[in-house]
N, C-alpha and C positions, 0 to 999 in steps of 0.2 A: 292749683287750678282756680280760676276766678270764681266759678260758681260755688266753690266750697265756702266762700266767705258768707254766703247767705244760707248755709245749711243749719238753720235753727228751726226746729219744729216744735210747736206747742203740744201739750197734752190733748187739746181739743182735736187737732189734726190727726194725731195718732189714734184717738178713739174712733174717729170716722173711718180711718184706714182699716181698722180691725174688723169692720163689717164687710170687707171685700176679700176675695181670694188673695193669698199672699204672694203669688209668683209675679213679682213686679221688678223690672230692671230699673225703673225710675218712677217716682210719684212726686208730683209737685202741685202746690196750690198757687193761684195767681188771682189778680184782679182786685177790685175795690173792697172785697171782703177780707183781704189779706194786707194790702198796703193802702194807707189812707190816700184818698183822692179828694180834690176840691170839686165844687160844682154839685150836680144832682146825685153823684155817687158818693157823697161825703158821709152818709149814714152807714158807718162800717159795722155797727152792731147788728143791724137788720139786713145787711147786704147778703145776697146769695153767694155762697162759697163755690169757687170754680176749681176743679181739679183736672189733671191729666195723668192717666195711668199708662205706662209703657210696658208692654208684655212681649215676651219672646214667642209665645205660642197662643195666639188669640183664640183659636178654636177651643183649646182646653180651658183657657181662662173664662171665656163666655159660658162654656158648659157648666163650670163651677159657680159662676156668678148667677146664672139662671136658677140654679138650685137654691142659692142663698137669697137672691134679690129678684125673684120672678116679677114682682110688681113694678120694678124700675123700667122695664122694657115696654115698648109699644106693641102693637099686634104682630110685629116681626118676630117676637119670641116664639110664636107658634110654628115658625119655619125652621127653628133650631140654630145651634151655634155655628154650623158651617155656612149657612146662608147669611147670618149676621156678620160673620168674618169676611165673606165675599163682598158684602155691601160696605163694610168698614174699609177694606183694602182697595177696592176697585172704583169707588165712586167718591166724589167730593175731594177732600184733601187727605184722605187716608186715615181719618179719625171717626170714631163712632161715639156720639154723645147721647147720654141719658140725662134729661134735664128735669128740673122742678121735682127733685127727689128729697124727701125729708129723712134726715139721718142724724141721730143724737140731738134732736131738737132744732137742727139747722136745715134750712133749704139749701140744697147743693145741686150742682151740675157737674158731671164727670165725663171726660172723653177718654176713649181707649184707643191706643195706636200701637201698631207693631213696632218693635225695636228696630228692625231693619229698615222700615219705611221712614221712621223718625231720623235715623242716621243719614239716610239719603237726602232728606229735606234739610237737615242741618248742614250738610256738606255742599249740596248743589242748589238749594233753594228751589226745589221743584214746585212747591206750593206756597212756601213762606207763610205757612199757617201756624203750626205748632212751633216751628223755628222762629217765627216772628214774636210769638208770646215769650219765648226764651231770650229775646233781646232785652226784655224788661226784667226788673227784679222779680224773682219768684221765691217761694218757700219750698226748698227741697225737703220732702218728708221721708223718702226712702230712696236708696240708690245702691245698686250692687257694683261689683268690681269689673264691669264690662269696659275694658280699655278702649275699644273702638267707639263706644258711646261717649265716654268721657272726652276723648280726643275730638270727636265731632262737636260736642258742646262748646269746647274752647274755640274751635275753628269758626263756629257760627258767630261767636262774639267778635272775633277778629274781623270777620267778613262784614259785620254790621258797622264797625269802626271805619273800615276802608270805604264802604259805600257812602257813609255819611261824609267822610272827608271830601269825596268827589263833588258833593253838592253844597259844600260850605266855602266861604271865602278864605283868604290866606290866614286871617286872624279872627278868632271867635272865642266866645266864653264856653265854659263847661255846660252851662244850661243850653246854649245853642246846639252843642253837640248832642246832648242827651235828648233834646226835642227832635232832632233829625233822626237819631237812632230809633226812638220810640215810635216815630211816624213811618218807618220803612214798610212795615207790614200793613199799614192803612192806605198806602198809595193806590188809588184807583178803587178802593173797597166801596162797593155800592152802599154798604151799611152806614158809611159816614154821611151819606146823603139822606137815607131813609132809616130812621130808627136810632142811630147813635148820635150823641152830643158832638157837634162839630168842633168843640174846644177840648175834646177828649184827651188828645195828646198832651196839651198843656196841663190839664188837670192831673194827669198821671205823673208828669215830671216834676212840677213845682214842689210838691210836698215830699218828694223822694230823691232829691239831689244826692243826699248822703248815701243812699242805697245804690244809685247808679254809679257813684264814685267808687264804691266798694266793689262793684261788679266789673268796672272797666279800668280802674286805676293802674293795675299792673300792666295791662295790655298797652295803655297809653305811655307809660314810663319806658317800656321796652321797645316801642315802635321807633325805628330809626328815622322815620319821615316826619316826626312831630317834635316840637319843643313844648313840653308840658310844664307851665309855670303854676305849680300846685298852689302856692300861697296866694297868688292873684286869681286863681281859677280861670286862667287864660291859656289858650293853645295857639301855636303857629304851625302851619303845615307847608310842605313843599308843593307849590302850585305850578312849578315849571312843567313843560311838556314831558320831560323825562320822568318827573315825579308822578304825573297823572298817568302816564303810560304804565309805569310799574304798578300803580294802584288798580288800573283797569285789568291788567293781566292776572291779578290775584283775586278778582271777584269770583263768586260761585259760578259754576258752569252754566246753569240755566239762565242766569242774569246776563252772562257774556253772550249767550246765543240770542237772547231777546234784543240786546243792544246791537249786535251784528245785523240782525234782521231789520232793525229800524234804519241803520246807517247804510246798508248795502242795497244800491239800486237794482231793480230787476235786470237779470242778464249779466251782471258783473261777477257775481260769485267770488268775491274776495275772501281770503281767509281772515280769521279773527285778528291776528297780529297786524295785518295791513290796515284793517278797519280802525283798530285802536290807535295805531300811529297817527292816523288822520284826526281821530276824535280827541287825542291828547292835546292837539294844538287848537281845538275849537273852543271859543269862549262859552259856547252853550253845552259843554261837556256834561255838566251837572244835570241839566234839564233832560238830556238824552238818557242818562242813568235813571232819572226819575220815571221817564216813560217806560224804560225797560222793567222797572219794578212794578209799575201799574199793569203791564202786560202779563205779569205773573199773578199778581194779587187779585185783579178784577175777576177773571174767570174762576179762580180757585175759591174765592169767598162766595161767589154766586152759586157754584155747584155745591159747596158745603152747606149753605143755607137752605137750598132746595132739598138736599138730602135730609136735613134736620126735620123737615115736615114729616118724613116717614119714620125716622128713628125716634122722634119724640111723640109722634101721633098728632092728629089734627087738633085735639082739645088743648094739649100742652103747648103746641106751637102757637095757637091763638093767644093763650095766656102769656106766654113768653114774649110774643111780639107786642102785646098791650103794655107789658112792663117796660119794654125798651122805649116805646112811644111816650109812656108816662114820664120816664127819665128825661127824654128829649124836651118834652113840654115844660117840665120843671126848670130845666136849664134855660129855656127861652124866657120863661117868666122872670127868672133871676136877673137876666141881662136887661130886661125891659123895665124892671121895677126900680 
């Protein structure tokens, strides 16, 4: 399994995890506090640590976490674990974040997501929110033997490769591929305009080529549609209409639906296969795929950010937003100096 290659957790991560209820199907750390980034997020020592905890039973998990970490929650804690779980599952991207929490001397943010909702997102890209974070290298801290979850994690990586292939030329470098993959979940994200550094994707990929190669190497070597010249760091893919049609037909279901909606004129009601046969011959195929991604990411990121105001509370939301703007300002100053 490709994700296993990155399953190295430090003592610091395990210490933080010990402060939370144990019933986790998956726990991982991600972001600039884990993997070095260039630009305004390069201060790894003081960067906030980001975590995602996947749980089979969110009501029970939040109930236990409220007893252990009452002060992590906003005013929503007074409504109880059932309401918190309803907000987690039914609004935004299916994840509930507690942010700006101090744990073992580090500032952390952690999201809680239901195992079943994560599996759906990994397979279908309903929100491409946590699934998108898992397109990039992460530190797996805990993982149980859930076969469906492990299979979905692998499928998510393969889908990322396929989507990136459709947006790339016939020949390209490893770096080109990894930049395309890392950018999938930022397509149409309003935070890339307000608050996030616009060179964020490049800053993530450049210092971490080896980690991306470790994550995707086996998938690329086993893919029958690509020639992977490992020594040169170059790839060649099948850009024939037949090749592109095959790639389109293996995309996640929600992305297929969005592409079909973009391509299908009102009143025609063509099925997906007919639409994709036409699109496979279109020189703008990659741009249509990009528009389909944006149609998933834009509303998902907006809803999740709006939800964050309530799950974090107004005070923490203002502090968190100011930190993001400060990073963006630092990035702009670096470029102009």
